[in-house]
N, C-alpha and C positions, 0 to 999 in steps of 0.2 A: 684574392682569387675571382675578384668581381664579383662576389656574393655579400647579400645584407649581413649587416654586422649582428650577431647572435651571440649572447650569452649563455655559457652552460648553464644548466639548472640543478641545485642541490635539492637533495630529497630532504624530506622531513619525516622523521621517525613513526609519527600518530598521522600521517596522511598518507595512504597508499598510492594514492592517484599521483602524489609527487614523485615517488620512484618511476611510476609510468611516464611520467612528462620529462624526468632526467633521462630516462633510456631514450625515449622517443626525439630528444634535442641531441643525444652522442648520435645515435643512428643519421639523424640529418645533417649532422657537421662531421661525419667520419673522415670526410677527405681533409678539409681544414685542421682538424684534429691530428691527423695523421702526420702532416706537413710540419704541424707545430711542433711535434713531439720530436718530429726527426732533428728539428734545427734547436732544439735544447738540450742543455746537459744536464739529463732527469734519469734516475733509475725507473721511472714509469716505463712499462713496456706497452708498446701499442698493442689493440686488440686484432687478433687475426680475423682473417676474412670467413671462417667458420664461425667465430664468436659472432661478428657481425651479421651472419645469417640466422644464427640461433636466437639473437636478439630482434632481428625481423619479425621471425615466427612469433616469439614471445609477446612482441607488440600487435601484433595482428590477432592473436588469442584474447590478449587484455583489451582490446580496443573498445567492444562492448560495455565491459565494465566500467572503463571510464566513462563513456556517456551514460550509463545507469548511475554511476556516482554522481554526476554533476545534475541529472535530472530530479533526482532524489534528494538533493542537497538545495532544492529551491525553497524559498522562505516568502514569497509572494504568491503562490498558486498552490493547489491542492496536492500534497505529495504521500502522505501516509497510505492511501488507498492504492498507491502505484507499486507498493512494495511487492506483493505477491506477483503480480503480472508482469514486472520487470525482471524477476528471479526466475520466473517462466520462461521468458524469452531468452535470457542468458541459458538456460538449459538448454534449448533448441539449439541455441546458435554453437555451443559447444560441440553438440551431437553433428551438426552440420557441418563444423570447421574439420572434426575427426573424420567423418565419411568425405569429406571433398577433396582433401590434398594427402598426400605422404608426408607425414611428420617425422621429426627426427625424434629418436627415444626419449629426449629430455623434454621436448615440448608435448610429447604424446603423453608423458607421465603428469605433466602439468595440467592438460585436459582433463585426464582422468581423475586426478586429486579435484579439481574445480567442480566436476560433474558430481562427484559423491558428497561433497561439502554442500553443494547449492541444492540437492535433493534432499538432505538432512533438515536443511534451513527452512526448506519449503515447508515439508510436512509439520515442522514446530509452528510455523508463522501461520499456516492455514488453519491451526488450531486454536489460535489467540482470537478472542472476540474481538479484539480492538483494531486487528488488523483485517480480520476477514469480513466482519460488518463492514468496516471503512469500504472493502474493495467493492462489497454486493451494494452499498448505498451510492456508490459513483457511477452515474447513468450512462458512462463511457465504456464503463468494464464489466459490471454486473459478474454474471456466471462465467463469462468467457473468460475474465482474467483468473481464473483459477487452474492450478497445476493438475489437481485430482478433481473428478467429476464428485465422487463420495463427499470431499470435504465441501465442494459446492453447496452440496443438499444439507450439509450439516450445518452450514452457514444460515441457509434458508429457514430452516427450523430455529436457528436461534433469533433471527430476526425477526421470524413470527411471535416467538417468546417475549422479546422486547417490545414489540408493538402491540401485543396485549396486555402486558403490562400496563403501559399508557392508557389504555382504554379502561381496563379496570379501576385505575386510579381516578380517572375522570370521572367514571361513573360513580364510584365510592364518594367522591367529592361532591359531587351533584346531590347526591343523594343526603349525604350530612348536610349540606346547605340547605335544602327543601326542609329536611325535618327541623333544623334550628328555626327557620323562617315560620313553620308551622305553631312550633312551640311557643315562640315569642307573641304570635297573635291569640293564642287559644286561651281559654279562661283557665284558673286554677285548678279545678277538678280534673279537667281534659287534660291538663300538663302533668298531673299525677298519674293518670290513667295512660299516658303514652310510654310509660315504662314498661307498661305491661306488652306492648306491642313492640318493644325492642327484639325478641327472637324473632318475632314474624317478620319485621322489616328486613333483619338481617339474612334471613332464608330467602326473601323475595330477591335480596341483591346478589346471593349465591348462584340462585336461577339464571341471573343474568351471564353467568361466567361462561357458558357455552358460547352466547351471541358474540362475546368480547373476543373470543377464541377465531369465530366463524369472521368476524368483522376483520380481525388482523390478516387472517389467510387471505381472504378475498384481496383486502388492499397491497398485501405483498405481491400475490399472483398476478394483479393487474399493472402493477409497477414494473414487475420483471419479465412480461409479456410485452412490454413495449420496445421498440426498435431501440437500441443504444442511440445514443447522440453521438457525434462526430469527436475524435479524440483529442482534438485542438479545442476542443468548446470547454467553456468553462462550466462544471458541475453545480457551483453556488448559483451561477445566473439559472441554471435550469429548475433547482430548488425553489429560487425565488419565486418563479413563475408556475409552480406545482404545487406550492405549499397549501394550497385550499382544495385542491385534487388528491393529495394524500398527505393529510395534516400530521397524522401520527409519525410517518416516515420522515416527513419533514423536521420534527424535533428530534428524532434520531440522528439523522443526516448531520444537523447542525453540531450535533456532538462528536460524532465520528470522524466527519471529515475535516474538522480541524487538528486532526491527529499530524503531528510533522514526521517525516519519516528519519530525519536526521538533525541533528542537533549543532550541525556545523552548515552555515548558509554559504553559497559559493556564488549564488545568482539570486 
């Protein structure tokens, strides 16, 4: 038929996007497939025009899901932080699809089912620290990437808590090191007497706890109020250049941004 020679694609049970690619290729080659089946002695019934129309609607609905799957399967770029924002975009895309065109009953049922499952998945993932903090620590996304403003606020509180824990650990480690150094230099009588000061020293450290919380809050607020960087920019390069400005958030970013979104790399 004067067209490029293409093979049909066989779906794989464990890869949903292989089903999408199979249907996409079948729809693309519908005329050659019909001509081939007409000349073959086979019991396979050609698809009807109504079935091809339904296939086209389903492909249009599922196309954003295929794009999201490909993007979340990257292994050389940050991906875990994009799970919540991409699911949010898919939810909005389904709403626009449903409102923009007149769908068949079958595809309309598909849209409603996908929207319901996406919403359930979104509320679950937004409550997971590993995902929500990864999104918040991605300078491309921050709080804009969340589906629910309340969940974004919860993630901000968790980030402040994690940042405070780092500051407290640094303060106690520094105090312990100073105490050890002082004890090694002091005379024996003073060393024995220093045990009497243990409760006092602990109380002094505890009084510094509100300062740690205030410092963590200030660091998080300053970071979140900065403009987001471009969506195509590398968040790891951003943190490499801001590790001295946000030293505690930098440590958290190096932990949470390493989270992969998928165990199956596609690109």
